[in-house]
C-alpha positions as CSV (number, residue, x, y, z in Angstrom):
1,M,153.4,72.6,-114.4
2,N,149.5,73.6,-113.6
3,K,147.9,72.4,-116.7
4,T,144.3,72.8,-114.9
5,S,143.8,76.4,-115.4
6,T,142.8,76.4,-119.5
7,N,141.5,73.1,-119.7
8,L,138.5,71.2,-120.4
9,I,138.0,68.5,-118.4
10,I,135.1,65.5,-119.0
11,N,134.1,63.5,-116.4
12,E,132.4,60.4,-117.3
13,G,132.1,59.4,-114.1
14,K,131.9,56.0,-112.4
15,T,131.6,54.0,-115.8
16,L,132.1,50.5,-114.5
17,T,135.4,49.3,-116.2
18,Y,136.5,47.1,-113.2
19,V,133.1,45.3,-112.7
20,I,135.2,42.1,-113.3
21,P,138.0,43.0,-110.7
22,I,134.9,43.9,-108.3
23,V,133.4,41.3,-108.4
24,F,136.7,38.4,-108.0
25,C,138.0,41.2,-104.9
26,A,134.6,40.5,-103.4
27,L,134.6,36.9,-103.3
28,A,138.3,36.6,-102.3
29,A,137.1,39.4,-99.8
30,I,134.0,37.2,-98.3
31,I,136.1,33.9,-98.1
32,S,139.0,35.8,-96.2
33,F,136.6,37.6,-94.4
34,V,135.6,33.1,-93.2
35,L,139.3,32.5,-92.8
36,F,141.3,35.2,-91.5
37,W,138.6,38.4,-91.3
38,P,141.5,41.3,-91.7
39,L,142.3,40.2,-94.9
40,G,138.3,40.0,-95.8
41,I,138.4,43.7,-94.5
42,I,141.5,44.9,-96.5
43,L,139.9,43.7,-99.5
44,A,136.7,44.6,-99.0
45,L,138.0,48.4,-98.9
46,V,139.9,47.2,-102.2
47,C,136.8,46.3,-103.9
48,I,134.8,49.8,-102.5
49,L,138.1,52.0,-104.2
50,L,138.5,49.6,-107.2
51,G,134.2,50.6,-107.8
52,L,134.9,54.6,-107.2
53,I,137.0,55.1,-109.3
54,E,135.6,57.8,-112.3
55,T,137.2,58.4,-115.8
56,G,137.3,61.5,-118.9
57,L,139.1,63.2,-120.5
58,E,141.1,66.3,-120.0
59,F,142.5,68.5,-122.9
60,N,144.3,72.0,-123.1
61,R,143.9,73.9,-126.4
62,E,147.4,75.6,-126.2
63,T,149.3,72.9,-126.2
64,M,147.3,70.7,-127.7
65,E,147.4,67.9,-125.1
66,Y,144.9,65.4,-124.2
67,R,145.1,63.2,-121.3
68,K,142.8,59.8,-120.6
69,F,142.6,60.0,-116.6
70,K,141.4,57.7,-113.8
71,S,140.1,59.6,-111.3
72,L,140.2,58.5,-107.3
73,F,138.7,61.1,-104.6
74,G,140.0,63.7,-107.2
75,S,143.0,63.4,-107.6
76,A,143.8,62.3,-111.6
77,M,146.1,60.1,-113.0
78,G,147.4,59.2,-116.6
79,N,149.8,60.0,-119.6
80,W,149.7,63.3,-121.4
81,M,149.4,63.1,-125.5
82,K,150.7,65.6,-128.0
83,V,148.0,65.9,-130.5
84,K,150.9,66.3,-134.1
85,D,150.2,68.1,-137.1
86,P,145.9,67.2,-136.9
87,D,144.8,68.2,-139.9
88,S,140.8,67.9,-138.9
89,F,138.9,66.2,-136.0
90,H,136.4,64.2,-136.7
91,L,133.3,63.0,-134.3
92,R,132.3,58.9,-135.3
93,L,129.8,57.0,-134.0
94,S,131.4,53.0,-133.9
95,V,129.2,49.9,-133.0
96,E,130.6,47.2,-131.8
97,S,129.0,43.5,-131.6
98,V,130.3,40.2,-130.7
99,S,128.8,37.2,-130.6
100,Y,130.1,34.5,-128.3
101,Q,129.5,30.5,-128.9
102,R,129.8,27.9,-126.6
103,V,129.0,24.1,-128.2
104,I,128.1,21.4,-125.5
105,Q,128.9,17.9,-126.7
106,G,127.2,14.6,-125.4
107,T,125.8,11.3,-126.4
108,G,122.2,11.9,-125.6
109,P,119.8,13.7,-127.3
110,S,120.0,16.3,-124.6
111,F,122.9,17.3,-125.7
112,Y,122.7,19.0,-128.9
113,G,122.5,22.7,-129.7
114,G,125.0,25.2,-127.6
115,L,124.4,28.3,-125.6
116,S,125.5,31.2,-127.3
117,A,125.0,35.0,-126.6
118,S,125.9,38.4,-128.6
119,S,127.2,41.8,-127.1
120,K,127.3,45.3,-128.2
121,S,129.3,48.3,-127.6
122,I,128.6,51.7,-128.9
123,T,130.6,54.4,-128.2
124,Y,131.5,58.5,-129.9
125,D,134.4,58.4,-130.4
126,I,136.8,61.7,-131.1
127,L,139.4,60.7,-133.9
128,Y,141.8,63.1,-135.7
129,L,143.5,63.2,-139.0
130,T,146.7,63.7,-138.9
131,Q,149.0,65.6,-142.2
132,T,150.3,62.0,-143.5
133,D,147.1,60.4,-143.5
134,S,147.0,58.3,-140.3
135,W,143.0,58.4,-137.8
136,I,144.9,58.7,-134.3
137,T,142.3,57.9,-131.3
138,V,141.4,60.5,-128.7
139,Y,138.4,59.5,-126.6
140,E,135.5,57.0,-126.7
141,F,133.3,58.8,-124.8
142,S,130.0,56.5,-124.0
143,S,127.6,59.6,-123.6
144,Y,127.0,61.5,-127.2
145,K,126.4,64.9,-125.3
146,S,130.1,64.5,-123.5
147,A,131.0,64.0,-126.9
148,L,129.0,67.1,-128.3
149,K,130.8,68.5,-125.3
150,F,134.2,68.3,-126.2
151,A,133.4,68.7,-129.7
152,K,131.8,72.3,-129.3
153,Y,135.0,73.0,-127.0
154,L,137.5,71.7,-130.6
155,R,135.2,74.0,-132.7
156,E,136.2,77.1,-130.7
157,L,140.0,76.3,-132.2
158,E,139.1,77.3,-135.4
159,T,142.3,77.0,-137.0
160,I,141.0,73.3,-137.5
161,E,138.2,71.8,-138.8
162,M,136.0,69.6,-136.2
163,I,133.2,67.8,-138.0
164,D,130.4,65.7,-137.2
165,H,129.6,62.8,-138.7
166,I,127.3,61.6,-136.5
167,A,125.4,64.8,-136.7
168,L,125.5,65.4,-140.8
169,K,124.1,61.7,-140.9
170,L,121.4,62.7,-139.3
171,E,120.7,65.5,-141.5
172,E,120.9,63.8,-144.8
173,N,118.2,60.8,-142.7
174,Q,115.9,63.5,-142.4
175,R,116.5,64.8,-145.7
176,K,115.5,61.6,-147.0
177,R,112.5,61.1,-144.6
178,M,111.1,65.0,-145.2
179,N,111.6,63.6,-149.5
180,R,109.7,60.5,-148.7
181,M,106.9,62.3,-147.6
182,R,106.2,65.1,-150.4
């Protein structure tokens, strides 16, 4: 079944999903190269292949199916999922902050305190609200430009409403700024 003729394909490229496996694979490749060089070469090739994997979203508006795919050398892999009873599609900003705290205990004054780190992940999520009032996440885009491209594609459906909450918030903020300037 050839679904690619009417599909929108948004390829986000190399999103570095496999950074940690690549690092461990590279360390194993270096150690293996010293101990048994053919295994080291094979592991180095696996590291390169992991680094070449691209991710994205493919959507078929005729069958209302989508898949999150991973692609290597143009061959996409992923399971197709059906959009079931959509009431409306929504584009939202998602910010996830994670803080890590490591406490070091010891006996001397130099051991007081701890190490902390934090990370923030910002994604532009496309969700749909079903007629039974449940939210289903279609995809979490890393760039707003890609999310807008998909939102524009969904607006062309005309039978299902597409709400861009980010644009609505930007308009609201701009109105507030204009009112303050008066």
